Structure formats: C-alpha cells, structure tokens
C-alpha positions as a Markdown table, in Angstrom:
| # | Residue | x | y | z |
|---|---|---|---|---|
| 1 | Met | -30.9 | 157.9 | 80.0 |
| 2 | Ile | -34.1 | 158.4 | 78.1 |
| 3 | Phe | -32.2 | 158.7 | 74.9 |
| 4 | Ile | -30.3 | 155.4 | 75.5 |
| 5 | Lys | -33.5 | 153.5 | 76.4 |
| 6 | Asn | -35.1 | 155.0 | 73.3 |
| 7 | Ser | -32.2 | 154.0 | 71.0 |
| 8 | Ile | -32.2 | 150.6 | 72.4 |
| 9 | Thr | -35.9 | 150.1 | 71.8 |
| 10 | Arg | -35.5 | 151.4 | 68.2 |
| 11 | Lys | -32.5 | 149.2 | 67.6 |
| 12 | Asn | -34.5 | 146.2 | 68.7 |
| 13 | Leu | -37.3 | 147.2 | 66.4 |
| 14 | Met | -34.8 | 147.6 | 63.6 |
| 15 | Ala | -33.3 | 144.3 | 64.3 |
| 16 | Ile | -36.7 | 142.5 | 64.3 |
| 17 | Thr | -37.9 | 144.1 | 61.2 |
| 18 | Gly | -34.5 | 143.3 | 59.6 |
| 19 | Leu | -34.9 | 139.6 | 60.4 |
| 20 | Phe | -38.3 | 139.5 | 59.1 |
| 21 | Leu | -37.1 | 141.0 | 55.8 |
| 22 | Ser | -34.3 | 138.4 | 55.7 |
| 23 | Phe | -36.9 | 135.6 | 56.0 |
| 24 | Phe | -38.9 | 137.2 | 53.3 |
| 25 | Leu | -35.7 | 137.2 | 51.1 |
| 26 | Ile | -35.6 | 133.4 | 51.3 |
| 27 | Ile | -39.2 | 133.0 | 50.2 |
| 28 | His | -39.0 | 135.5 | 47.5 |
| 29 | Leu | -35.8 | 133.9 | 46.2 |
| 30 | Leu | -37.4 | 130.4 | 46.2 |
| 31 | Gly | -40.3 | 131.8 | 44.0 |
| 32 | Asn | -37.9 | 133.7 | 41.7 |
| 33 | Leu | -35.8 | 130.6 | 41.0 |
| 34 | Gln | -38.7 | 129.4 | 38.9 |
| 35 | Leu | -37.5 | 131.9 | 36.3 |
| 36 | Leu | -34.5 | 129.5 | 35.6 |
| 37 | Leu | -36.9 | 126.7 | 34.2 |
| 38 | Pro | -37.3 | 126.4 | 30.4 |
| 39 | Ala | -39.2 | 129.4 | 29.1 |
| 40 | Glu | -42.6 | 127.9 | 28.5 |
| 41 | Glu | -42.6 | 126.1 | 31.8 |
| 42 | Ala | -41.2 | 129.1 | 33.7 |
| 43 | Gln | -43.9 | 131.4 | 32.2 |
| 44 | Leu | -46.9 | 129.3 | 33.3 |
| 45 | Gln | -45.4 | 128.2 | 36.7 |
| 46 | Tyr | -44.2 | 131.8 | 37.6 |
| 47 | Asn | -47.4 | 133.4 | 36.7 |
| 48 | Ser | -49.4 | 130.7 | 38.6 |
| 49 | Tyr | -47.2 | 131.3 | 41.6 |
| 50 | Ser | -47.7 | 135.1 | 41.3 |
| 51 | His | -51.5 | 134.6 | 41.0 |
| 52 | Leu | -51.6 | 132.4 | 44.0 |
| 53 | Leu | -49.7 | 135.0 | 46.2 |
| 54 | Gly | -51.9 | 137.8 | 44.9 |
| 55 | Gly | -55.2 | 136.0 | 45.7 |
| 56 | Asn | -54.3 | 134.5 | 49.1 |
| 57 | Ile | -55.6 | 136.5 | 52.0 |
| 58 | Leu | -52.9 | 135.1 | 54.4 |
| 59 | Val | -50.2 | 136.2 | 52.0 |
| 60 | Lys | -51.8 | 139.6 | 51.5 |
| 61 | Leu | -51.6 | 140.1 | 55.3 |
| 62 | Val | -47.9 | 139.0 | 55.2 |
| 63 | Ala | -47.3 | 141.5 | 52.4 |
| 64 | Tyr | -48.8 | 144.3 | 54.5 |
| 65 | Val | -46.5 | 143.4 | 57.3 |
| 66 | Leu | -43.6 | 143.3 | 54.8 |
| 67 | Tyr | -44.4 | 146.8 | 53.6 |
| 68 | Leu | -44.7 | 148.1 | 57.1 |
| 69 | Cys | -41.4 | 146.4 | 58.0 |
| 70 | Ile | -39.6 | 148.1 | 55.0 |
| 71 | Ile | -40.9 | 151.5 | 56.0 |
| 72 | Leu | -40.2 | 151.1 | 59.8 |
| 73 | His | -36.6 | 149.6 | 59.0 |
| 74 | Thr | -35.8 | 152.6 | 56.8 |
| 75 | Leu | -37.3 | 155.3 | 59.1 |
| 76 | Asp | -35.5 | 153.7 | 62.1 |
| 77 | Ala | -32.2 | 153.7 | 60.3 |
| 78 | Ile | -32.7 | 157.4 | 59.4 |
| 79 | Tyr | -33.7 | 158.3 | 62.9 |
| 80 | Leu | -30.8 | 156.5 | 64.6 |
| 81 | Ser | -28.4 | 158.1 | 62.2 |
| 82 | Tyr | -29.7 | 161.6 | 62.9 |
| 83 | Lys | -29.7 | 161.0 | 66.7 |
| 84 | Arg | -26.1 | 159.7 | 66.6 |
| 85 | Lys | -24.9 | 162.6 | 64.5 |
| 86 | Lys | -26.7 | 165.1 | 66.7 |
| 87 | Ala | -25.3 | 163.5 | 69.9 |
| 88 | Asn | -21.7 | 163.1 | 68.9 |
| 89 | Gly | -21.3 | 164.7 | 65.6 |
| 90 | Val | -20.8 | 161.5 | 63.6 |
| 91 | Ser | -23.1 | 159.6 | 61.3 |
| 92 | Tyr | -24.5 | 156.1 | 61.7 |
| 93 | Ser | -22.0 | 154.8 | 59.1 |
| 94 | Tyr | -18.9 | 156.1 | 61.0 |
| 95 | Asp | -17.2 | 153.7 | 63.3 |
| 96 | Arg | -14.5 | 154.9 | 65.7 |
| 97 | Arg | -12.7 | 151.5 | 65.5 |
| 98 | Gly | -11.6 | 152.4 | 62.0 |
| 99 | Arg | -9.6 | 149.6 | 60.6 |
| 100 | Ala | -10.9 | 147.2 | 63.3 |
| 101 | Ser | -14.3 | 147.2 | 61.7 |
| 102 | Ser | -15.3 | 146.3 | 58.2 |
| 103 | Trp | -16.0 | 149.0 | 55.7 |
| 104 | Tyr | -19.5 | 147.7 | 55.1 |
| 105 | Ser | -20.3 | 147.9 | 58.8 |
| 106 | Arg | -19.2 | 151.5 | 58.9 |
| 107 | Asn | -21.4 | 152.2 | 55.7 |
| 108 | Met | -24.7 | 150.5 | 56.5 |
| 109 | Met | -26.6 | 153.6 | 55.9 |
| 110 | Ala | -25.1 | 154.2 | 52.4 |
| 111 | Leu | -25.9 | 150.5 | 51.5 |
| 112 | Gly | -29.3 | 150.9 | 52.9 |
| 113 | Ile | -30.0 | 153.9 | 50.8 |
| 114 | Ile | -28.9 | 152.0 | 47.6 |
| 115 | Ile | -31.3 | 149.2 | 48.5 |
| 116 | Phe | -34.2 | 151.5 | 49.2 |
| 117 | Val | -33.8 | 153.4 | 46.0 |
| 118 | Phe | -33.7 | 150.1 | 44.1 |
| 119 | Leu | -36.8 | 148.8 | 46.0 |
| 120 | Val | -38.7 | 151.9 | 44.8 |
| 121 | Ile | -37.7 | 151.2 | 41.2 |
| 122 | His | -38.4 | 147.5 | 41.6 |
| 123 | Phe | -41.9 | 148.0 | 43.1 |
| 124 | Lys | -42.8 | 150.6 | 40.3 |
| 125 | Asp | -41.6 | 148.2 | 37.5 |
| 126 | Phe | -43.1 | 145.0 | 38.7 |
| 127 | Trp | -45.5 | 145.2 | 41.8 |
| 128 | Tyr | -47.3 | 148.4 | 40.5 |
| 129 | His | -47.7 | 147.1 | 37.0 |
| 130 | Tyr | -48.9 | 143.8 | 38.2 |
| 131 | Lys | -51.5 | 145.2 | 40.6 |
| 132 | Phe | -52.7 | 148.2 | 38.6 |
| 133 | Gly | -51.4 | 147.8 | 35.1 |
| 134 | Glu | -52.9 | 146.2 | 32.0 |
| 135 | Leu | -50.9 | 142.9 | 31.6 |
| 136 | Pro | -51.7 | 140.3 | 28.9 |
| 137 | Leu | -52.8 | 136.9 | 30.1 |
| 138 | Asp | -50.9 | 133.6 | 29.6 |
| 139 | Ala | -52.4 | 130.3 | 28.4 |
| 140 | Asn | -53.8 | 129.6 | 31.8 |
| 141 | Gly | -55.5 | 133.0 | 32.1 |
| 142 | Asn | -53.1 | 134.4 | 34.7 |
| 143 | Lys | -51.4 | 137.9 | 34.4 |
| 144 | Asp | -48.2 | 137.4 | 32.4 |
| 145 | Leu | -45.7 | 138.9 | 35.0 |
| 146 | Tyr | -43.1 | 136.5 | 33.5 |
| 147 | Thr | -42.8 | 138.4 | 30.3 |
| 148 | Leu | -42.7 | 141.7 | 32.1 |
| 149 | Val | -39.7 | 140.4 | 34.1 |
| 150 | Val | -38.0 | 138.9 | 31.0 |
| 151 | Leu | -38.4 | 142.2 | 29.1 |
| 152 | Ala | -36.7 | 144.1 | 32.0 |
| 153 | Phe | -33.8 | 141.7 | 32.1 |
| 154 | Glu | -33.3 | 142.0 | 28.4 |
| 155 | Gln | -31.8 | 145.4 | 29.1 |
| 156 | Leu | -28.2 | 145.3 | 30.3 |
| 157 | Trp | -28.5 | 148.6 | 32.3 |
| 158 | Tyr | -31.3 | 147.1 | 34.4 |
| 159 | Val | -29.3 | 143.9 | 34.9 |
| 160 | Ile | -26.3 | 146.0 | 36.1 |
| 161 | Leu | -28.5 | 148.1 | 38.4 |
| 162 | Tyr | -30.1 | 144.9 | 39.9 |
| 163 | Ile | -26.7 | 143.4 | 40.5 |
| 164 | Ile | -25.4 | 146.6 | 42.2 |
| 165 | Ala | -28.4 | 146.6 | 44.5 |
| 166 | Ile | -28.0 | 142.9 | 45.3 |
| 167 | Leu | -24.4 | 143.3 | 46.1 |
| 168 | Ala | -25.3 | 146.2 | 48.4 |
| 169 | Leu | -27.9 | 144.0 | 50.0 |
| 170 | Gly | -25.3 | 141.2 | 50.5 |
| 171 | Tyr | -22.9 | 143.4 | 52.4 |
| 172 | His | -25.9 | 144.8 | 54.3 |
| 173 | Leu | -26.8 | 141.3 | 55.4 |
| 174 | Leu | -23.2 | 140.4 | 56.3 |
| 175 | His | -23.3 | 143.0 | 59.1 |
| 176 | Gly | -27.1 | 143.2 | 59.7 |
| 177 | Val | -27.8 | 139.5 | 60.5 |
| 178 | Phe | -25.0 | 139.2 | 63.0 |
| 179 | Ser | -25.7 | 142.6 | 64.5 |
| 180 | Ala | -29.4 | 141.8 | 64.8 |
| 181 | His | -29.0 | 138.7 | 66.9 |
| 182 | Arg | -26.8 | 140.6 | 69.4 |
| 183 | Thr | -29.3 | 143.5 | 69.5 |
| 184 | Ile | -32.2 | 141.4 | 70.5 |
| 185 | Gly | -30.1 | 139.8 | 73.3 |
| 186 | Leu | -29.2 | 136.4 | 71.8 |
| 187 | Tyr | -25.4 | 137.0 | 72.0 |
| 188 | His | -23.4 | 134.4 | 73.8 |
| 189 | Pro | -19.7 | 133.5 | 73.4 |
| 190 | Met | -20.4 | 129.8 | 73.0 |
| 191 | Tyr | -22.3 | 130.1 | 69.8 |
| 192 | Asn | -21.2 | 133.6 | 68.6 |
| 193 | Arg | -18.8 | 132.2 | 66.0 |
| 194 | Ile | -21.5 | 129.8 | 64.7 |
| 195 | Val | -24.0 | 132.7 | 64.2 |
| 196 | Lys | -21.4 | 134.8 | 62.5 |
| 197 | Val | -20.5 | 131.8 | 60.0 |
| 198 | Leu | -24.2 | 131.2 | 59.4 |
| 199 | Gly | -24.7 | 135.0 | 58.8 |
| 200 | Val | -21.9 | 134.9 | 56.2 |
| 201 | Val | -23.3 | 131.8 | 54.5 |
| 202 | Phe | -26.8 | 133.3 | 54.4 |
| 203 | Ala | -25.6 | 136.6 | 52.9 |
| 204 | Val | -23.5 | 134.9 | 50.3 |
| 205 | Thr | -26.2 | 132.4 | 49.4 |
| 206 | Ile | -28.9 | 135.2 | 49.0 |
| 207 | Thr | -26.5 | 137.3 | 47.0 |
| 208 | Ile | -25.5 | 134.6 | 44.5 |
| 209 | Gly | -29.1 | 133.3 | 44.3 |
| 210 | Tyr | -30.5 | 136.6 | 43.4 |
| 211 | Ile | -27.7 | 137.6 | 40.9 |
| 212 | Ile | -27.9 | 134.3 | 39.0 |
| 213 | Ile | -31.5 | 135.1 | 37.8 |
| 214 | Pro | -30.9 | 138.2 | 35.9 |
| 215 | Leu | -27.6 | 137.0 | 34.5 |
| 216 | Phe | -29.3 | 133.8 | 33.3 |
| 217 | Leu | -32.2 | 135.5 | 31.7 |
| 218 | Tyr | -30.0 | 138.1 | 30.0 |
| 219 | Phe | -27.5 | 135.8 | 28.5 |
| 220 | Asn | -30.2 | 133.3 | 27.7 |
| 221 | Leu | -32.1 | 135.9 | 25.7 |
| 222 | Gln | -29.0 | 137.0 | 23.9 |
| 223 | Ser | -28.2 | 133.6 | 22.6 |
C-alpha cells in the first residue's frame, strides 16, 4: 500500500512537471519562430528577445523552475521505471496490453532518454555559450545568439539530430499530455475524447513548429 501511494504521488509530480514543460514548449517555440524572419531582422529581434529573457528577474525565476522540472521529471521517470521493474519484472516502457496500446506509449522511457540526451547537447551548445561564453555583439549591443544558432543549423548532422529529438518529443507528448490529465484526476468520459484530440493537435503542432525552423535555416543557407 505504501508503494502504491508513493507511486501515485510520484506520478502526480511527473504529470505536473510534464504539463509545465509542455507550457514552456509553447513559449519557447513562439520565441524561436522569430528565426524565420528575414536574416537582418531576425538577428536583431532574436538577440533582443534573448537579452530580455536573460535580464528579467521573473523570467530567471521561471527558468530555475524549468530546470528543476526537467530534473524532477527525468528522475521520477527513472525511479518509476526501476520500481515497476523491481515489482513485476517489467520496465516502464512495457505494456501488457501489447497491440492494444501504441508503440510510443510502451516506449516512453526510451523516447525520454533521447530527449534528455538532446537537451544536454542543446544546453551545452546554446545556453552555456550564451551565459558563459564570449559571443560577439550585434548592432544593438546584444550578444549575438542568432549567429550561433545559424552556424549550428548550417550543419546537416545537427539538423538531423534536432529533428530526431523533436520527433521523439512529439511522440512523447502524444501519450504524455493525455496521460497527465488522467493522472492528476481530470479524467471524465464526457470530455475524454476532446482532451485526446487536443493532445494530438498540440503534439503535432509543437513537432511541426520546431522542425520547420532548422529546415528553413539549413535550406535557406544552402541557397
């Protein structure tokens, strides 16, 4: 009984942190869409946006919550996977319903690992360099994060890596958003179908939105 209650509590925490991360994905995408503007305008506007986020105390607090959510979400997933495997000899990604469940719902842990590894690379290449590296300044005197991003997406291997990670994220969201609303007790037959449809729309929109950016930059730079 203690294990069941502890698992429920951890699932709730995992669901809440997951929903917060989903909200962040929307905000982050809206900011990144500025990269699709004409080059000179995109550079100044994106760098100004990055500078605003970096210097706003409220945004910094939200960022700390974000980092904490990423860590908690990852650790909870590992913990639940370990406990389930120890309890019944199966991993978190295994689903006894087999064909009755989707492959991505049975492989949430594997998808999560792909996303986490990419986040480590992504943070190292962009966040770390922006915070602690020596970046040139643009015409407005802001750190030129835009050029750093463009140089990264000039490389086909990085574009492919990015797309693979976003596809993994999309499938993770397909199961995660719907599962989270049930975990925190919002499940009801009356609007269950609506939530499921909205979850699919959200996952597809986020996936397409993020994939468009590296493809646009890569092919634009090749022309």
